[in-house]
KEKE-3310 file (N, C-alpha, C; in steps of 0.2 Angstrom, whole numbers, plus 5000, padded with zeros to 4 digits):
npx = (4975:4959:4942:4929:4912:4909:4901:4891:4889:4886:4897:4896:4903:4920:4929:4938:4949:4949:4936:4921:4905:4892:4880:4869:4861:4848:4845:4849:4860:4877:4891:4908:4924:4939:4953:4965:4978:4981:4979:4970:4967:4956:4950:4940:4928:4912:4897:4903:4904:4906:4914:4912:4920:4915:4917:4918:4920:4915:4919:4922:4918:4914:4908:4911:4922:4930:4934:4936:4934:4926:4933:4935:4944:4945:4944:4949:4959:4958:4962:4976:4985:4983:4991:5003:5000:4996:5008:5017:5011:5013:5028:5029:5024:5033:5031:5038:5051:5069:5071:5073:5083:5080:5072:5066:5054:5049:5039:5036:5048:5061:5073:5085:5087:5078:5066:5052:5053:5043:5044:5055:5066:5076:5090:5103:5109:5109:5101:5086:5078:5062:5052:5035:5024:5008:5000:4989:4986:4981:4984:4976:4983:4987:4997:5004:5007:5017:5021:5004:5002:5011:5024:5032:5035:5036:5048:5057:5057:5064:5077:5080:5080:5091:5101:5102:5106:5119:5134:5130:5116:5101:5091:5074:5062:5045:5033:5016:5004:4988:4977:4967:4968:4982:4997:5010:5023:5029:5039:5030:5035:5031:5021:5028:5043:5054:5053:5054:5068:5074:5072:5079:5092:5092:5091:5103:5112:5110:5098:5084:5071:5054:5039:5023:5008:4992:4978:4962:4947:4930:4931:4944:4962:4977:4994:4999:5007:5023:5027:5033:5045:5050:5060:5055:5040:5037:5029:5026:5013:5007:5010:5001:4989)
npy = (5065:5067:5061:5063:5063:5048:5033:5021:5004:4986:4972:4961:4952:4950:4949:4944:4951:4966:4970:4972:4968:4977:4980:4993:5004:5006:4995:4993:4986:4987:4987:4989:4997:4989:4993:4985:4974:4963:4948:4952:4946:4943:4955:4955:4949:4943:4952:4961:4978:4992:5006:5018:5028:5041:5044:5058:5057:5054:5044:5033:5016:5010:5020:5020:5018:5006:5010:5008:4996:4987:4976:4961:4964:4978:4994:4996:5002:4998:5003:5003:5012:5024:5024:5030:5044:5047:5045:5053:5066:5066:5066:5079:5087:5086:5076:5064:5059:5062:5066:5080:5086:5085:5094:5094:5087:5074:5064:5048:5044:5040:5027:5016:5000:5003:5006:5014:5025:5028:5040:5053:5061:5076:5086:5096:5086:5075:5062:5054:5039:5032:5019:5014:5004:4997:4990:4978:4965:4957:4948:4939:4943:4956:4956:4963:4958:4958:4953:4950:4941:4932:4942:4947:4959:4967:4961:4965:4979:4980:4975:4986:4997:4993:4993:5007:5013:5023:5032:5045:5043:5038:5024:5019:5008:5009:5004:5007:5006:5001:4997:4996:4986:4982:4982:4979:4975:4963:4954:4943:4929:4916:4916:4922:4917:4921:4935:4938:4934:4943:4955:4953:4953:4966:4974:4971:4977:4990:4996:5005:5002:5007:5007:5013:5017:5021:5032:5027:5032:5035:5049:5052:5049:5047:5047:5041:5035:5028:5011:4995:4985:4969:4957:4944:4937:4938:4929:4913:4908:4918:4918:4909:4904)
npz = (5013:5006:5005:4994:4996:4997:4993:5001:5002:5000:4998:4984:4976:4971:4956:4941:4944:4942:4944:4953:4961:4968:4980:4983:4995:4991:4985:4972:4961:4956:4945:4949:4948:4953:4961:4963:4962:4969:4980:4990:5002:5015:5013:5004:5007:5003:5007:5015:5021:5011:5003:4990:4977:4965:4948:4937:4924:4907:4899:4906:4908:4920:4932:4946:4959:4970:4986:5000:5013:5026:5037:5046:5055:5056:5047:5030:5017:5000:4988:4981:4974:4980:4991:4987:4985:4999:5006:4999:5003:5016:5017:5011:5020:5030:5040:5042:5051:5049:5036:5033:5027:5013:5004:4991:4980:4970:4958:4952:4944:4932:4935:4941:4931:4921:4928:4936:4950:4965:4973:4973:4984:4986:4990:4999:5005:4996:4987:4989:4985:4985:4987:4987:4996:4997:5012:5016:5020:5034:5049:5063:5075:5073:5064:5050:5033:5018:5002:4997:4988:4976:4970:4957:4951:4963:4968:4958:4960:4972:4969:4960:4969:4977:4968:4965:4976:4984:4989:4992:4990:4996:4998:5000:5006:5008:5018:5017:5028:5026:5033:5047:5057:5058:5067:5066:5054:5042:5030:5019:5019:5018:5008:4997:4994:4987:4986:5000:5001:4992:4999:5011:5006:5000:5011:5018:5009:5012:5009:5016:5027:5030:5040:5041:5049:5044:5047:5043:5036:5030:5027:5024:5022:5032:5036:5051:5062:5065:5063:5070:5061:5055:5047:5047:5054:5071:5078:5073:5070:5063:5050:5044:5032)
capx = (4971:4952:4938:4923:4905:4909:4894:4891:4886:4888:4900:4893:4908:4925:4930:4942:4954:4948:4929:4917:4898:4891:4873:4868:4856:4842:4844:4852:4867:4881:4898:4913:4931:4943:4959:4970:4979:4983:4974:4965:4965:4952:4947:4935:4923:4905:4893:4907:4902:4911:4913:4914:4920:4912:4921:4913:4922:4910:4922:4923:4913:4911:4910:4912:4929:4930:4940:4937:4931:4926:4935:4934:4949:4945:4943:4955:4958:4960:4965:4983:4988:4982:4997:5008:4998:4996:5015:5019:5008:5017:5034:5029:5022:5038:5029:5042:5057:5075:5071:5072:5088:5078:5065:5063:5050:5046:5035:5036:5055:5064:5079:5089:5084:5072:5060:5050:5052:5037:5045:5062:5068:5082:5093:5110:5112:5109:5095:5082:5073:5057:5047:5029:5020:5002:4999:4982:4985:4981:4982:4972:4987:4989:5003:5004:5012:5018:5015:4998:5002:5018:5025:5039:5036:5039:5055:5061:5058:5069:5083:5082:5082:5098:5106:5102:5109:5126:5137:5125:5110:5098:5085:5069:5056:5041:5027:5011:4999:4981:4973:4967:4970:4989:5001:5017:5024:5035:5038:5026:5040:5027:5018:5033:5049:5059:5052:5058:5075:5077:5071:5084:5098:5092:5092:5110:5115:5109:5091:5081:5064:5050:5032:5019:5001:4987:4971:4958:4940:4927:4932:4950:4967:4982:4999:4998:5012:5028:5026:5039:5046:5054:5060:5050:5035:5039:5024:5025:5006:5004:5011:4997:4983)
capy = (5064:5068:5058:5067:5060:5041:5030:5015:4998:4979:4969:4955:4948:4953:4945:4946:4955:4973:4971:4970:4969:4980:4982:5000:5004:5006:4988:4993:4982:4990:4984:4995:4996:4986:4996:4982:4968:4957:4943:4955:4941:4946:4962:4955:4944:4945:4954:4966:4985:4995:5013:5019:5035:5042:5048:5062:5055:5051:5039:5027:5011:5009:5026:5020:5014:5003:5013:5006:4990:4985:4969:4958:4967:4985:4997:4995:5005:4993:5007:5003:5018:5029:5024:5035:5050:5048:5045:5060:5071:5065:5069:5086:5091:5085:5072:5058:5061:5060:5068:5087:5089:5083:5097:5094:5081:5072:5058:5044:5046:5034:5026:5009:4995:5006:5006:5021:5025:5032:5046:5055:5067:5078:5092:5097:5080:5070:5060:5048:5035:5029:5014:5014:4998:4997:4984:4976:4958:4957:4942:4941:4946:4962:4956:4964:4955:4960:4954:4946:4936:4932:4948:4947:4966:4969:4959:4969:4985:4979:4975:4992:5001:4991:4996:5014:5016:5025:5036:5051:5041:5033:5020:5017:5004:5012:5001:5011:5001:5004:4992:4998:4981:4980:4986:4978:4973:4959:4951:4937:4924:4910:4918:4924:4917:4925:4942:4939:4934:4949:4960:4952:4955:4973:4977:4970:4981:4997:4999:5006:5000:5010:5005:5018:5015:5026:5033:5026:5033:5037:5056:5053:5044:5051:5043:5042:5033:5023:5004:4991:4981:4964:4953:4938:4938:4935:4923:4909:4907:4924:4916:4904:4906)
capz = (5007:5008:5000:4992:4995:4996:4993:5005:4999:5002:4992:4982:4974:4967:4950:4935:4947:4942:4944:4959:4961:4975:4981:4986:5000:4988:4982:4966:4960:4951:4944:4950:4947:4959:4960:4967:4958:4974:4982:4994:5007:5021:5011:4999:5009:5001:5012:5018:5020:5007:5001:4983:4975:4959:4943:4933:4917:4903:4895:4910:4908:4927:4935:4953:4961:4976:4990:5007:5015:5033:5038:5053:5060:5055:5041:5026:5010:4995:4983:4983:4972:4985:4996:4984:4987:5006:5008:4996:5007:5023:5016:5009:5026:5035:5045:5042:5053:5046:5029:5033:5022:5006:5003:4985:4980:4963:4958:4946:4941:4930:4938:4939:4927:4917:4932:4939:4957:4967:4975:4974:4988:4985:4994:4999:5007:4991:4984:4992:4981:4989:4984:4992:4995:5002:5015:5019:5023:5041:5053:5069:5080:5071:5060:5043:5029:5011:4998:4998:4982:4973:4967:4953:4951:4969:4969:4954:4963:4977:4965:4958:4975:4979:4963:4965:4982:4983:4994:4993:4988:5000:4995:5005:5005:5013:5019:5019:5030:5024:5037:5054:5062:5058:5071:5064:5047:5040:5024:5018:5016:5016:5001:4991:4997:4983:4988:5006:5000:4989:5004:5015:5002:4999:5018:5019:5005:5014:5008:5022:5027:5035:5040:5044:5049:5042:5049:5037:5037:5024:5025:5021:5025:5033:5039:5058:5066:5063:5065:5070:5055:5056:5041:5048:5059:5078:5079:5067:5068:5059:5043:5042:5028)
cpx = (4963:4948:4932:4917:4905:4902:4895:4887:4888:4891:4897:4898:4914:4927:4934:4947:4952:4941:4926:4910:4896:4883:4873:4862:4849:4840:4847:4859:4871:4888:4903:4920:4935:4950:4965:4971:4981:4978:4969:4962:4962:4949:4942:4930:4916:4901:4896:4904:4908:4909:4916:4915:4917:4916:4916:4915:4916:4912:4923:4917:4909:4913:4912:4919:4928:4936:4941:4932:4931:4927:4934:4939:4950:4945:4950:4954:4961:4963:4972:4987:4988:4988:5002:5006:4998:5004:5018:5017:5012:5024:5034:5027:5027:5036:5033:5049:5063:5076:5071:5077:5086:5072:5062:5060:5048:5043:5037:5043:5058:5071:5082:5084:5078:5066:5058:5049:5046:5038:5053:5062:5075:5084:5100:5113:5113:5102:5092:5077:5068:5052:5041:5026:5014:5001:4992:4981:4986:4979:4979:4976:4990:4995:5001:5009:5012:5023:5010:4997:5009:5019:5032:5040:5039:5046:5060:5062:5063:5076:5085:5084:5090:5103:5107:5106:5117:5128:5132:5118:5107:5092:5081:5064:5051:5034:5021:5005:4992:4976:4973:4969:4977:4993:5009:5017:5030:5034:5034:5030:5036:5023:5022:5040:5055:5059:5056:5065:5078:5077:5077:5091:5098:5094:5100:5114:5114:5102:5087:5073:5060:5043:5029:5012:4997:4981:4967:4951:4937:4928:4939:4955:4973:4987:4999:5004:5017:5026:5032:5039:5051:5054:5055:5046:5038:5035:5023:5018:5004:5006:5006:4991:4977)
cpy = (5063:5064:5063:5063:5052:5038:5023:5010:4991:4975:4962:4950:4952:4947:4948:4951:4963:4975:4969:4972:4971:4981:4988:4999:5004:5000:4988:4990:4985:4986:4990:4992:4994:4988:4992:4975:4962:4953:4946:4950:4945:4953:4961:4949:4947:4947:4960:4973:4988:5002:5014:5026:5035:5046:5052:5061:5052:5046:5033:5022:5010:5015:5026:5016:5012:5006:5009:4999:4989:4978:4967:4961:4975:4988:4997:4999:5000:4996:5008:5009:5024:5030:5030:5042:5052:5049:5052:5066:5071:5068:5076:5090:5090:5081:5066:5060:5058:5062:5076:5090:5087:5087:5097:5087:5080:5066:5054:5045:5040:5034:5019:5004:4997:5006:5014:5020:5029:5039:5047:5062:5069:5085:5092:5090:5074:5069:5054:5045:5031:5025:5013:5007:4998:4990:4983:4969:4958:4950:4944:4944:4953:4962:4958:4961:4958:4956:4949:4941:4937:4938:4949:4955:4969:4968:4963:4976:4985:4979:4982:4997:4999:4993:5003:5017:5017:5029:5042:5050:5036:5030:5017:5013:5006:5008:5005:5007:5004:5000:4994:4992:4979:4985:4984:4975:4968:4957:4944:4931:4917:4910:4918:4923:4921:4933:4943:4939:4940:4955:4960:4955:4963:4977:4976:4975:4989:5000:4999:5004:5003:5007:5010:5016:5021:5026:5032:5028:5035:5045:5057:5048:5049:5047:5045:5041:5028:5016:5000:4986:4975:4960:4947:4940:4935:4929:4919:4908:4912:4923:4912:4907:4906)
cpz = (5009:5002:4999:4991:4993:4997:4996:5002:5003:4996:4991:4980:4971:4962:4945:4938:4948:4943:4951:4958:4968:4975:4985:4991:4997:4985:4975:4966:4955:4951:4945:4949:4953:4958:4964:4964:4963:4975:4986:5000:5013:5019:5006:5000:5007:5007:5016:5016:5016:5005:4994:4982:4968:4954:4939:4925:4913:4899:4899:4909:4914:4931:4942:4954:4968:4980:4996:5008:5023:5034:5045:5058:5059:5048:5037:5019:5005:4989:4983:4980:4976:4990:4993:4986:4995:5008:5005:5001:5014:5022:5015:5015:5032:5041:5046:5045:5049:5039:5028:5028:5015:5005:4996:4984:4973:4963:4952:4941:4938:4933:4936:4936:4923:4921:4934:4946:4959:4969:4975:4978:4986:4989:4994:5002:5002:4989:4988:4987:4986:4985:4989:4990:5000:5005:5018:5021:5030:5045:5060:5075:5078:5067:5053:5039:5021:5008:5000:4993:4980:4969:4963:4952:4957:4970:4964:4957:4969:4974:4963:4963:4977:4974:4963:4971:4981:4989:4996:4991:4993:4996:5001:5002:5010:5013:5022:5021:5030:5028:5044:5059:5062:5062:5070:5057:5046:5033:5024:5015:5014:5010:4996:4994:4993:4985:4995:5006:4997:4994:5009:5012:5001:5006:5020:5015:5007:5013:5015:5022:5032:5034:5044:5044:5047:5045:5043:5039:5030:5022:5023:5024:5026:5037:5047:5063:5063:5067:5065:5063:5057:5049:5041:5054:5066:5080:5073:5065:5063:5052:5040:5037:5032)
residu = (MET:HIS:PHE:GLU:ASN:LEU:ILE:GLU:GLY:ARG:LEU:LEU:ARG:ARG:TYR:LYS:ARG:PHE:LEU:ALA:ASP:VAL:GLU:LEU:HIS:ASP:GLY:GLN:ARG:ILE:THR:VAL:HIS:CYS:PRO:ASN:THR:GLY:ALA:MET:THR:GLY:CYS:ALA:GLU:PRO:GLY:SER:ARG:VAL:TRP:LEU:SER:THR:SER:ALA:SER:LYS:THR:ARG:LYS:TYR:PRO:HIS:THR:TRP:GLU:LEU:VAL:GLU:THR:ALA:HIS:GLY:LEU:ALA:CYS:ILE:HIS:SER:ALA:LYS:ALA:ASN:GLN:VAL:VAL:ARG:GLU:ALA:PHE:ALA:ALA:GLY:ARG:ILE:PRO:GLY:PHE:THR:GLN:TYR:PRO:GLN:LEU:ARG:THR:GLU:VAL:LYS:TYR:ALA:GLN:GLY:SER:ARG:VAL:ASP:LEU:VAL:LEU:ALA:GLY:ALA:ALA:GLY:VAL:VAL:TYR:VAL:GLU:VAL:LYS:SER:VAL:THR:LEU:CYS:ARG:GLU:ASN:GLY:GLN:GLY:LEU:PHE:PRO:ASP:ALA:VAL:SER:GLU:ARG:GLY:ARG:LYS:HIS:LEU:LEU:ALA:LEU:GLN:GLU:ALA:ARG:GLY:GLN:THR:THR:ARG:ALA:VAL:LEU:PHE:PHE:CYS:VAL:PHE:HIS:GLN:GLY:ILE:ASP:LYS:VAL:SER:ALA:ALA:GLY:ALA:ILE:ASP:PRO:ARG:TYR:ARG:GLU:ALA:LEU:GLN:GLN:ALA:MET:ALA:ALA:GLY:VAL:GLU:VAL:LEU:ALA:TRP:GLY:ALA:ALA:VAL:SER:PRO:SER:GLY:ILE:GLU:LEU:GLN:ARG:ALA:LEU:PRO:PHE:SER:LEU:ASP:PRO:GLN:ASP:PRO:ALA:SER:THR:MET:GLU)
# end
């Protein structure tokens, strides 16, 4: 996934969840769209270097969208919806091992519990439902955690994956790591114990969990390598706020 002509600035503040104020190089202060509903812990510090995209739409109140931020532990993409696109491109290019028997690819498909799943792979071997989650919560030891805030929606997605799994149907939870400082991923049980419990149950029922790190830069984002996943962090200190 490529970015076109991102604008650099400094974050002044994030507020009302979907808005942020940014100061550009020329001193101009603008309000931009923040495409992330989470807590964005460590990714919304005032004074941080940020990058913005610009929409040509004449109907948008705020034409700029916050895409990237330079954190204390590396560059991160806070535009969580971009994870779907990045993972889709990786599957389409055959870069994710173990899925060559599923050449067909669809997005945003209705399935269990009236939900929509991010990706559906299909082929002679059957069907694979893939739910994608963007990971940006990074601890100092490289531990990535999900979610970064209580996520009832995320828990429902796990239940839907568990329900959808069958004899010829695979269900995959795909953690797309959008933070350069993260080298391993776990559930954030200290933040959302119900999500951690639901994930444990889903895994026991056969839901597969994958975690991949992405190369993030102002020119674009691409999945780079598989990362280790464990239900709980190996270092208890990594759960601390």
